[in-house]
N, C-alpha and C positions, 0 to 999 in steps of 0.2 A: 160546450162553451159557445156562446153566440158571438159573432163578429160581423164585420162588413168589409167589403173589398176596400182596400186603401186607395188613396188618390193615385198612387203609383200603379197599383194593379188595374184600376179602371183606365188609366192612360195607356197601359200596356195592351188592354183589349182593343182600344181605339186604334192603336198603332198596328196591331195584328190585322185589323180590318181596314187599314189605310187605303187599300186599293179601291174601296167603295167610296172614299171621301175626297179623292182628288187632292186639290190644294187646300182643303178645309179639314185637316185631320182631327181637330178637337170638337167638331160639331156635336158628336155624340155626348160629350161631357156637359154640354150646355142645355140639353133637353130636360124638361121638367118631370123627371121620373122619381119615384121614391127611392130612398137609399136604405135598404133594410138590413137589420142586424140578423144575419142568417147563419145557422150552424153549418160549417163546411164539413166537419167530421161527424155527420149525423148518424143516427142508428141505421144499420143496413137491413135490407137494401134500400137505396134511395127511392123516393116517391115523386111522382110528377102530376101535373095538371095541364090540360090543354086550354089555351087562351085564344079566344076569337079576336082577330085583328079587325080594325075598321075597314070599311069598304074601300077606301082609297089606298090601302096597303095589303089587300088580300093576296096579291100575287107573291108577297114575300113568304107566305105561309104554305102549309100543306092542307089543301081544301080550306084555306082561309084561316088556319090555326097554327100556332106555335106551341111546342111542348116545352114546359118550364118546370124546373125543380120546384116542388110545392112550397119550399121555404122562402122563395123569392116572390110569391104572390101574396098580396095584402088584401084580405077580405074587406068588403065594405061596399059603399054605393059608388055609382058611376061606372063607366065602361071598364071591363076587365083589363084591357091592354094598358090603361092609364095607371093601374095599381100593381105593376110589375117592376121590380128592380132589374131592368134588362141588362145593364152592364155587369151587375153582380152575378146574374144567371150565366151570362156569356163567359165570365171569368171562371165560374164553377165548372162549366163544361170544358173549356179549353185547357184549364190547369188540371183537369181530371181530379177534382178535389175528393170525390167519393172513392175512386180507385186508389188514390194515394193513401187515404185513411184506411182502406181495406188492406193495402200492402203493409202498412205499419203494424197492423194486428196479426196478419196471416202470412206475410212474406210475399214475394213477387208471384203473380199468376203466369208470368212468362208468356203472355199473349194468348192464353187459352180462355176463351169466353166461358166455357162450361164450369170453370172454377168460381164464377160469380153466381152462385146458386140463388135463384129467385129474383134476379135483377130484371128489370123491364127492358125488353129488347127494343122498344121504341127509342130508347136512348141513343142507339147507333144506326137506326134506319135512315136517318136524314142528317144533313149537315146543318144542324140547328144554329151553330155559331154564325155561319154565313148568312142564314136566313134572318137572324137577329140583326146582323149588319145591314142587310137589305131593308129591313123594316125601319131601322133607325135612320137610314139614308132617306127613305120616303118621308118619315116624320119630320126630319130636319128641313127638308125641302118645303114641306107644307107650312112649317112655321114661318118660312121666308116668303111664302106665296109664289113659289117658283117650282118648275119641274125639277126632278132629281138630276136629270141629264144636263139641264141648263146650269144648275148650281155646282154639280160635282163632276160633270163630264161622264163619258160612257163607263159602264161596268167593265171589269177585266175580261179578256178573252179566256174562256175556259180551257183548261189544259189537263190532259191525261198523259202522264209520263210512263212510257213502256220500259219495264226493267226485267232483267233475267238474272236470277241468282244461279250461278254455275255450280251446282251441287255435284255434278258427275260428268265426266267425259268418256267414261267406259263403264261397263257393267261389272262391278266388283262383287266379291262374295258378301261383303257387308251390305250392299244394296239388295242383293238377292234375298238375304235373310230378313232385312227390314221390311221390304215390300211384300214378301211372301207372308210374313207374320201379319201385316196389315190386312191383306186379302183374306187370310184365314180367320182373323178376328171378325171381319164383316160377314164371312160365311157363317160363322157360329151365331152371329146376331140374326141372320136370316133363318137359320135353323131353329133358333129359340122362338121366332115368330111363326113357325110352322110353314115357312115359304120354301118348300123342299126343292123345287126346281131352281129357284134363285140360289139357294145354298149350294146345290150341286155345281151350278155354273161357276160360282165364286171359288169353290174348292178346286175345280179344274183350272181356273185361271191362276190360282196360287201355285199349283204344281207346274203349270207351263212357265210362269215367271221364274221359278226357281231353276229350271233346267235349260231353258232356251237361251241361245246367244242373242246379242243385240248390240247395235252400234249407238252410242250416245253422243257421238261427235256431230252436232247439228247446227254449228255456227253458220255455215253457208246457207242451209235451208231457212234459218230464221232471217238472215239478211235478205234473201231473195223474196221471202214472203212479205216482209215489211216494205220492201222497195215497191211492190205492187200497189201499196196504199200510200206511197210517198212518206213513209215514217222511218225514223231512226230511234234507237233505244239505248239503254244503259246496260252493260254487263258487269255484274258484281262477282269478282273472283276471290276464291279462298286463298289466303296468304300463309296458311299454316303448313305443318309438316305432313308428309305422306309416309313417314318411316314406319316400318313394321314393328319398331320398338315402342310405338305409342301405347298409351294405356288402352285397355280393351274398350272402354267407353268411347275414347276418341277414335279408335279404329272403326267402331261400329257406326258412330253418328256423324263424324266430320267427313267432308269430301276426301276422296282417295287419290288426289293428284297434287303435284307441286308446280307452282308457277316458275320454278327454276329449270324445269326441263325444256329443252329447245322447242319442242312441238307446241307446248302451252304458251311459252314466251312469244313465239312467232305469231300465234293466233291472237294474242292480246294486242300486239303491236299492229297487226294487220287491221283489226277492228278499229283501233284508235286512229290509224291513218285514214280509215274510211269515214271518219266523223262520228264514230260511236263513243259514248262516254264509258269510262272504266271506273268502277267503284270497288270497295273492299267488302268482302263477305267474311267477317271474323269467325273464328272457331266457336263451337258450342259453349266452351268454358270461358270465353273472353268477355262475356257481357258486363263484368265488373272488374276486369283485370287490365289495368292500364298498360303494364309492361308487356303482357302477352299481345294485346291489341296493337301496340306500337311496333312490336317486332314483326307481326304479320303485315302491317302497313308498309314497313320498310322493305320487306321481301317482295311485296307486290310492286312497290315503286321502282325497285331495282330491275324487275322484269319488264316493267312498262317503259322505264327511262324518263319518267316525269312524276311530279307529285300527285298524290291521290287524296282527295278531300271528301269524296262521296262514300257512303257506307250503308249497309243494311245487315243487321245481325242474323246469323244462322239460326234457323228454327224460330226466328223472331224472339230470341231470348232477350228479355228486356225488363229492367227495373226502373220505376220512376225516380227512385232515389240515386241510382248509381250509373246507369248506362250512358245517358247523355253527357254526364260529367266525365266519364272515362273516355268517351269519344273525343270530347273537346280537349281533354288533357293531352291527347296524342296527336292533335293537329287536324282532326277530322271536322268538317264544317257543314256537312249536308247529310242528314240521316233520313231514311225512309222506312224505319222499322215499325212505326206506329200503326198497328192494325192487329187483327186477331188471326190466329192460325185456323180456327174452326168455324168461322162465319165471315161472309163479306159484310161491308158496312163502313161506318164512319166513326172510328174510335176517337174519343175527345169531341165527337159531334162536329167535326170540322173537315172542310175540304179546302185547306189553304196552307201555304208555306208560312211558318211563323217561327219566331225565336222563343223557345220555351222560357217560362218565368222561373227565375232562381229565387225561391222564397227566402233562403238564408241571406242572400245579398240584397234582396228586394230590387232586382234589376233583371232585364232580359239577358239570356245567354247569347254568346256570339254564334253558336251553332244554329242552323236552320233545320226544322223538322217538317217534313212533308208526309202526310198520312198515306198509308197503303190501304186501299179500299177493296181490292180483289186479288185473290191468289188462286191459281189453277186448282190446287187440291181442295179448296173450299167447295167447289162445285163438281168434283169428281170423286174424291176420297171421303171427306167428312160428310158430304151430302151427295149421294149418287144421283144427280139430276139427269133426267132425259134431255136430249138435245133441245127440244122446244122449251122446256122449263129453264134450262141453262141460259138460253138466249133471252128469256124474259128477265131473269135475274141480272144478267149483264146489261141489258138495255135500261133497266130501272136505275142502275148505278150511274151509267153514262148520262142519262137524262137529269139525274140529280145534280151532277157536276155542272152540266150546262145550265140548269135552272138557276143555280146559285153563282154562276160565273166563277167556279172554284178551281182548285188545283189539287190533284192526287197522283199517286203512283199505283201501278198494278204489277204483279209478278206472274210471269209465265216461265217456268224452268225449261232450259233448252232440251234436256234429256227426255222430257215427256212428249216431244214430237216423235220419238221412236215408236214403231208399231208395238213395242212392249207395253206402252201406255195407251197410245192411240188418241192423244189429246191435241193433235195438230189441228183438227177441224174446229175445235173449240177456240183456239187462238185466231184462226182465220175468221171465224164468226165474230169474234170480238173486234178485230180490225175493221171488218165490214160495218159493224154496228157503230163504231166511232165515226164513220162517214155518214151513215144514214140517220142516226139519232142526232148528230150534230146539226143536221139540216131541218129537223122537225121542230 
């Protein structure tokens, strides 16, 4: 079924990009672009085309080009960039129209990229929505015969929000079983590829992880490390139960601590008193359960002694249809779940904080979503990158956020600073890159 973005949806896109427009939020709506009737729930996987930008706007693109869903490009004569429904394409990206259609047919992917078989990874390599906003900013200024900075003011200051999902404060048997299984799985993959020495090393690592003791209480270490770079972060705490009477799946997958214990409660309050934000990290099963999420929120608020409005779902458990609505229903207002478990990048092709579009009500939600573009396990577990490669991946993401004057979050779990994991150097590298790449 062919449709086109409604006036309200196009206005929503302009509002989401309002940081680029200054006091002229509707300039994008006034540009002479086609308004195409494009299928949002098209056949899967979605297809794309690259569109060359005019010389005066090349900086908004990647090598002078923008990636556009093919249904928003109108073949014909004249420059390619003048035959694109840019606001329709931006809506398609930011509202995740293709992913939503996939979820209707197949159920939630719960943030695992591998479940989108055959999809074009260029979709998530860059913040295409932001780049469209920068292009439209340049175009609108050109229409007025002015520079973009004169007409709209400076672009926003780029922002990378550091966050830590507190999944563990001690090495439980559930963690030993989970991570040992993960190491063993990777060892078997190496074995299948006839990489014998690598496989042997991973089997040995799996055995060591299972039997060796370790301390996962790393709050002071994180605070000291960030202080060296003049940064402060957000800690997301689990608000569920640590009862031994939990269901086996909950015991295995959810964090094994309670914010009601004095030690954890004191740590939370100390962090907050030090200027660190505190958010909720709901349990694995809470992604569509308002009552459960609300109960966990209340437990964390009691431990903290003040309201909690920030949230990220455990294991990035997420449904386009349910999760944001559940969060909003229990009073949460700032979510940073939007990302993939198994690859870094820009889900919804965006590096900006925005109010998701409620298609049923045809209005923006009150909740703000800020994408998550990097998680430690993406470059250690899901992709075992060497240090130099890991730095290249992280630097590329930071540069993209700076190039588009965007805003994103990243996750580095506190317990992985333990020698058990040995991922502390990776976080220190990231903090260093935030400084060096921000100046380049």
